[in-house]
C-alpha positions in Angstrom: 99.6 116.6 91.6 99.4 113.5 89.3 96.7 113.5 86.6 95.3 110.3 88.1 94.5 112.3 91.3 92.3 114.8 89.6 88.5 115.0 89.5 86.8 115.9 86.2 86.5 119.6 87.2 90.2 119.8 88.1 91.3 118.1 84.8 89.1 120.4 82.8 90.6 123.5 84.5 94.1 122.4 83.5 93.0 122.2 79.9 91.4 125.7 80.0 94.6 127.1 81.6 96.8 125.5 78.9 98.7 123.4 81.5 97.8 120.2 79.8 96.2 119.3 76.4 93.2 117.2 75.8 95.4 114.7 74.1 97.7 114.5 77.1 94.7 113.8 79.4 93.4 111.1 77.0 96.8 109.4 76.6 97.5 109.5 80.3 94.2 107.8 81.0 94.7 105.2 78.3 98.1 104.3 79.7 96.6 103.8 83.2 93.9 101.6 81.8 96.4 99.5 79.9 98.6 99.1 83.0 95.9 98.2 85.5 92.7 97.0 83.9 93.9 93.4 83.8 93.9 93.3 87.6 90.8 95.5 88.0 88.4 94.3 85.3 86.8 97.7 85.0 86.8 98.3 81.3 85.2 95.6 79.1 85.4 97.4 75.7 88.2 99.8 75.1 87.5 102.4 72.5 91.0 103.9 72.3 91.3 104.5 68.5 87.9 106.2 68.5 88.9 108.3 71.5 92.2 109.4 69.9 90.4 110.2 66.7 87.9 112.5 68.4 90.5 114.7 70.1 91.2 117.1 67.2 87.6 118.0 66.7 86.5 118.3 70.4 83.9 121.0 71.0 84.8 123.9 73.4 82.7 122.5 76.2 83.2 122.8 79.9 84.9 119.4 80.1 86.9 119.5 76.9 89.4 116.6 76.8 88.3 114.9 80.1 88.2 111.1 79.7 85.1 109.2 80.7 83.8 105.7 80.6 80.2 104.7 79.7 78.6 101.7 81.6 77.7 98.9 79.3 74.0 99.1 80.2 71.2 101.5 79.3 73.4 104.2 77.7 74.6 103.5 74.2 77.6 104.6 72.1 77.2 104.7 68.4 79.0 101.8 66.7 80.3 100.4 70.0 79.6 96.8 71.2 76.8 96.5 73.7 76.3 93.4 75.8 74.8 94.4 79.1 76.7 91.6 80.6 74.7 89.1 78.5 76.8 86.3 76.8 74.3 86.0 73.9 74.7 89.7 73.0 78.5 89.5 73.3 78.6 86.4 71.0 76.3 88.0 68.5 78.6 91.0 68.3 75.8 93.5 68.7 76.7 97.2 68.2 74.6 100.2 69.2 73.1 102.1 66.2 73.3 105.5 67.9 74.4 107.5 70.9 71.9 107.8 73.6 70.8 111.4 74.6 73.1 111.3 77.6 76.1 110.3 75.6 75.3 113.1 73.1 75.3 115.6 75.9 78.6 114.3 77.3 80.2 114.7 73.8 78.9 118.2 73.5 80.5 119.1 76.8 83.8 117.9 75.5 84.2 114.5 77.2 86.2 111.8 75.5 84.7 108.3 75.7 87.5 105.8 76.3 85.4 102.7 76.5 82.6 100.7 78.1 82.7 99.7 81.7 81.8 96.4 83.4 78.3 95.7 84.7 76.5 92.8 86.2 74.3 90.9 83.8 71.3 93.3 83.1 72.3 95.1 86.2 70.5 92.5 88.4 72.9 91.9 91.3 75.1 94.4 93.2 78.4 93.0 92.0 80.1 93.1 88.6 80.7 89.4 87.9 78.8 88.9 84.6 79.1 85.5 82.8 80.6 87.1 79.7 83.5 89.2 81.3 86.0 88.9 84.1 84.9 90.2 87.4 85.4 93.8 88.3 87.7 93.9 91.4 87.7 96.5 94.2 90.9 98.5 94.0 90.9 98.7 97.8 91.0 94.8 98.0 91.1 92.8 94.9 89.3 89.9 96.5 86.2 92.0 97.1 83.4 93.4 94.9 83.3 96.9 93.5 79.5 96.7 94.1 77.2 97.0 91.2 75.8 97.2 88.8 77.9 100.2 87.9 80.9 98.5 89.4 83.2 98.8 86.5 82.8 102.5 86.5 83.3 102.6 90.3 86.5 100.6 90.2 87.9 102.8 87.3 87.2 106.0 89.1 88.4 104.8 92.5 91.6 103.6 91.0 92.1 106.9 89.1 92.0 105.3 85.6 89.5 108.0 84.7 88.3 111.0 86.8 84.6 110.2 86.3 82.3 107.6 84.8 78.8 107.0 83.8 76.4 104.9 85.9 72.8 103.9 86.0 70.7 103.0 89.1 67.6 100.8 89.2 67.9 99.6 92.8 71.1 101.2 94.1 73.4 100.6 91.2 75.2 104.0 91.4 75.1 104.3 95.2 76.1 100.8 96.1 79.4 100.8 94.1 80.1 104.3 95.3 79.9 103.0 98.8 82.1 100.0 98.1 84.7 102.1 96.3 84.8 105.3 98.3 83.0 107.7 95.7 80.2 110.2 95.4 77.2 108.6 93.8 73.9 110.4 93.3 70.7 108.8 92.0 68.7 111.8 90.7 65.0 112.3 91.0 62.8 110.3 88.6 62.6 112.2 85.3 65.6 114.4 86.0 67.8 112.9 83.3 66.3 111.7 80.0 66.7 108.1 79.0 66.1 108.8 75.3 65.9 108.0 72.6 65.4 104.3 73.4 63.4 104.7 76.6 60.8 107.0 78.0 61.3 105.4 81.3 62.4 101.9 82.4 60.0 99.9 84.4 57.8 102.8 85.4 60.7 105.0 86.4 62.8 102.8 88.7 66.0 103.5 86.6 67.9 106.8 86.6 71.3 107.7 85.1 74.2 110.0 86.2 77.8 109.4 87.2 80.2 108.1 89.8 82.6 110.8 90.8 85.4 111.8 93.2 83.9 115.0 94.3 80.5 116.7 95.0 81.4 119.5 92.6 81.7 116.9 89.8 78.4 115.3 90.6 76.7 118.7 90.8 78.2 119.8 87.4 77.1 116.6 85.7 73.6 116.8 87.1 73.4 120.3 85.8 74.8 119.2 82.4 72.5 116.2 81.9 69.3 117.5 83.5 66.2 118.4 81.5 63.4 116.6 79.6 63.8 115.7 76.0 61.0 115.8 73.5 58.8 112.7 74.0 59.8 112.1 77.6 56.7 111.0 79.6 57.4 113.3 82.6 60.1 115.5 84.0 61.4 116.4 87.5 60.7 119.9 88.8 63.0 122.6 87.4 65.6 123.6 89.9 65.5 127.2 91.3 69.1 127.7 90.2 71.9 125.7 88.5 73.0 122.7 90.5 76.6 123.7 90.4 75.7 126.8 92.4 74.6 124.6 95.3 78.2 123.6 96.1 79.3 126.0 98.8 75.9 127.6 99.1 74.6 128.3 102.7 73.0 125.2 104.1 71.0 126.5 107.1 69.9 124.2 109.8 68.5 120.9 108.5 66.3 118.3 110.3 67.9 114.9 109.8 66.5 111.6 110.8 68.8 108.5 110.8 68.4 104.8 111.1 70.7 101.7 110.7 68.1 98.9 111.0 66.2 97.3 108.2 63.4 94.8 107.8 64.9 91.4 107.7 63.8 88.3 105.8 61.7 87.0 108.7 59.8 90.3 109.3 61.9 91.5 112.2 64.2 94.6 112.3 67.8 93.6 111.6 70.8 95.7 112.5 73.5 96.6 109.9 77.1 95.5 110.3 78.9 97.4 113.1 81.2 99.1 110.5 78.0 100.5 108.8 76.5 101.5 112.1 79.7 103.3 113.0 79.7 105.1 109.7 76.2 106.5 110.3 77.0 107.4 113.9 80.1 109.3 112.7 78.1 111.1 110.0 75.4 112.0 112.4 77.9 113.5 114.8 79.5 115.4 112.0 76.1 116.8 110.9 75.4 117.8 114.5 78.8 119.6 114.7 77.8 121.6 111.6 74.6 122.8 113.4 72.0 120.4 112.1 69.3 118.8 114.2 69.9 115.0 114.1 67.8 112.3 115.8 66.8 108.7 115.2 63.9 108.4 112.9 62.6 106.4 109.9 59.6 106.4 107.6 57.0 104.0 109.2 56.1 102.5 105.8 59.6 100.9 105.5 58.6 98.4 108.2 56.1 97.0 105.8 57.2 93.5 104.6 55.5 94.0 101.2 58.4 96.2 99.9 60.6 93.4 98.8 58.1 91.1 97.0 56.5 94.1 95.2 59.9 95.4 94.1 61.0 92.0 92.9 57.8 91.6 91.0 58.6 94.8 89.0 62.2 93.7 88.5 61.3 90.2 87.2 58.8 91.8 84.8 61.6 93.9 83.4 63.9 90.8 83.0 61.2 89.2 80.9 61.0 92.3 78.7 64.7 92.6 78.3 65.3 89.0 77.4 62.3 89.0 75.0 63.8 92.0 73.3 67.2 90.3 73.1 65.5 87.2 71.7 63.7 89.2 69.0 67.0 90.8 68.0 68.8 87.5 67.8 65.9 85.9 66.0 65.7 82.9 68.3 64.6 82.2 71.9 66.9 82.7 74.8 68.5 79.5 76.0 69.8 78.5 79.4 73.5 79.0 78.4 72.7 82.5 77.0 72.4 84.0 80.5 73.3 83.4 84.2 71.3 80.9 86.2 69.8 83.8 88.3 68.7 85.7 85.2 66.9 82.7 83.8 65.3 82.0 87.1 64.0 85.6 87.3 62.8 85.3 83.7 60.8 82.3 84.4 59.4 83.8 87.6 58.5 87.0 85.7 56.6 85.0 83.2 54.3 83.9 86.0 53.4 87.4 86.9 50.0 88.4 85.5 49.1 91.8 84.2 47.1 92.3 87.3 50.0 91.3 89.5 52.3 93.8 87.8 49.8 96.7 88.1 49.0 95.8 91.7 52.7 95.9 92.6 53.0 99.4 91.1 49.8 100.5 92.8 51.0 99.3 96.2 54.3 101.0 95.7 52.7 104.3 94.6 50.5 104.3 97.7 53.5 103.4 99.9 55.4 106.4 98.3 52.5 108.7 99.3 52.7 107.5 102.9 56.5 107.9 102.8 56.2 111.4 101.5 54.8 112.5 104.9 58.2 111.9 106.4 59.5 115.0 104.7 56.9 117.1 106.5 59.1 116.6 109.6 62.6 116.0 108.2 64.7 117.4 105.4 67.0 114.4 105.1 67.2 110.8 106.0 70.6 109.3 106.8 71.3 105.5 106.6 74.1 103.2 105.6 74.2 102.9 101.9 74.6 99.1 102.3 74.4 96.8 105.3 78.0 95.4 105.2 81.4 96.4 104.1 82.3 95.4 100.5 81.6 91.7 100.3 84.0 89.1 98.8 83.6 88.2 95.1 81.0 85.5 94.7 78.7 86.7 97.5 75.8 87.2 95.1 76.2 84.1 92.9 73.4 81.6 92.4 73.6 77.9 91.6 71.2 75.5 89.8 70.2 74.1 93.2 69.5 77.6 94.6 68.9 79.9 91.5 67.4 82.8 93.5 70.2 83.0 96.1 71.9 86.0 94.5 68.8 88.2 94.5 67.9 87.3 98.0 71.5 88.1 99.2 71.2 91.4 97.3 67.9 92.3 99.1 69.7 91.9 102.4 72.8 93.9 101.3 70.9 96.9 99.9 67.6 97.4 101.6 68.2 101.2 102.0 68.7 102.0 98.3 66.0 100.3 96.3 63.2 102.1 98.1 64.2 105.4 96.5 64.1 103.9 93.1 60.5 102.9 93.9 59.5 106.3 95.2 61.5 108.3 92.7 63.3 110.4 95.4 66.9 111.5 95.0 69.6 109.9 97.3 73.3 110.1 97.4 76.1 107.9 98.8 79.0 109.8 100.4 82.5 108.4 101.2 82.7 109.6 104.9 84.1 106.4 106.5 86.6 103.6 106.3 86.7 100.6 108.5 89.8 99.2 110.4 90.8 97.3 107.2 90.7 100.5 105.2 87.6 99.5 103.2 85.2 102.3 102.2 81.9 102.5 104.0 79.4 104.9 102.4 76.5 106.6 104.0 73.3 107.5 102.2 71.4 110.8 102.4 67.9 110.9 100.9 65.7 114.0 100.4 62.1 114.7 99.1 61.4 114.4 95.4 63.0 117.0 93.3 65.3 118.3 96.1 68.8 117.4 94.8 69.6 121.0 95.7 69.4 120.1 99.4 71.5 117.0 98.9 74.2 118.8 97.1 74.4 121.7 99.6 74.8 119.4 102.6 77.1 116.9 100.7 79.4 119.8 99.8 79.3 121.0 103.5 80.3 117.5 104.7 83.0 117.2 102.0 84.5 120.5 103.2 84.4 119.5 106.8 85.9 116.1 106.1 87.6 116.1 102.6 87.3 112.9 100.6 90.5 111.0 99.8 91.2 108.3 97.3 94.1 106.1 98.5 93.4 103.3 96.0 94.5 105.5 93.1 96.8 103.8 90.6 99.6 105.8 88.9 
């Protein structure tokens, strides 16, 4: 097997067995990035000299020598450039003063950071086409998006440039690119992974961090590695009954699974997903039935409420205001129109119109809706949906123009109505690569569980993976 075919667990095993050295893993990954990144646009900041220098002193952790990328948003790498897709930060040459807690944990585990991966500007739209970097291109079809905002990481892992990569998720930004690129992408429960030291939470807990991976075992291992509250965190997810890695291959039992493929459309009517996404859910439902689970059509009633989108966008725009005001303070000047994308500036101006009362009312509405939604888990263990409503779109699908500055965010809300709700409620959800359409494009399905129940998601995800092993035909050598 080629090194590019390995997941992180497999690569680490070769190092422990003495079949490959950490340096060989690192050099192999660097060579693949140098060969293929120009066409893929996955890595925006190579850190190859730093990576090579770190190899001799690697700790004897469980992933010693395994290469990884860090998304250029939220997580920070000491001394490395940080732009978050924002041209003003790139031009200013801003560099992070410290490793985030997540990056420190990855280093202690023996991972070698090869660079920073592409992201949409401030993670706003589900496609990596920031104004300061070339677009990230889907390795299955270079004319299409990788999804976003963790799209650079997704493209790199799908193409086999690295076996695993960091991602963050504030509205679907791990799950969406995992669907578009045929990967496993888990958004953990709120408070499961610390965002320190720079954040206690982000926008009341909408944002979580983890990885995009090639296997359920990698996702479980990284969730176990990165879980746990740090001093000063405002809250923490419930402690699991046993290590998450032990859920892979554990008995699943008979689960109650509800599924749906329709979402509330822009005119208040229920809208069906693309036929390829409907087929993916039908196929996953049939597979779950064949494994002994009880599967039937069902959805939380609260998701038919048209207030979800405006309330969520109110929270997002408030965060855009905070982010750009912090950037302006760091630059020592106001943010100008040419500093950011037209959509980002439109959201900034819209967010400035939101009153303190408007922001708190948005959160209060969402918290009440989350309590109503929690009753769904009295009847069902899992909810199955498409991860997104269409196959991977063409590049440019989420762009805005001066004449229609909010077009990108409205298109995003139609593309990913099934993901953002779980950022709002704090529940865990995972995208699994169980389907491809006739054109060979990946179509992910999403499974969501009650708050704190990543164990259930990992057990059934591993069962599905064993029944229908995941493959990665877009791998580059």
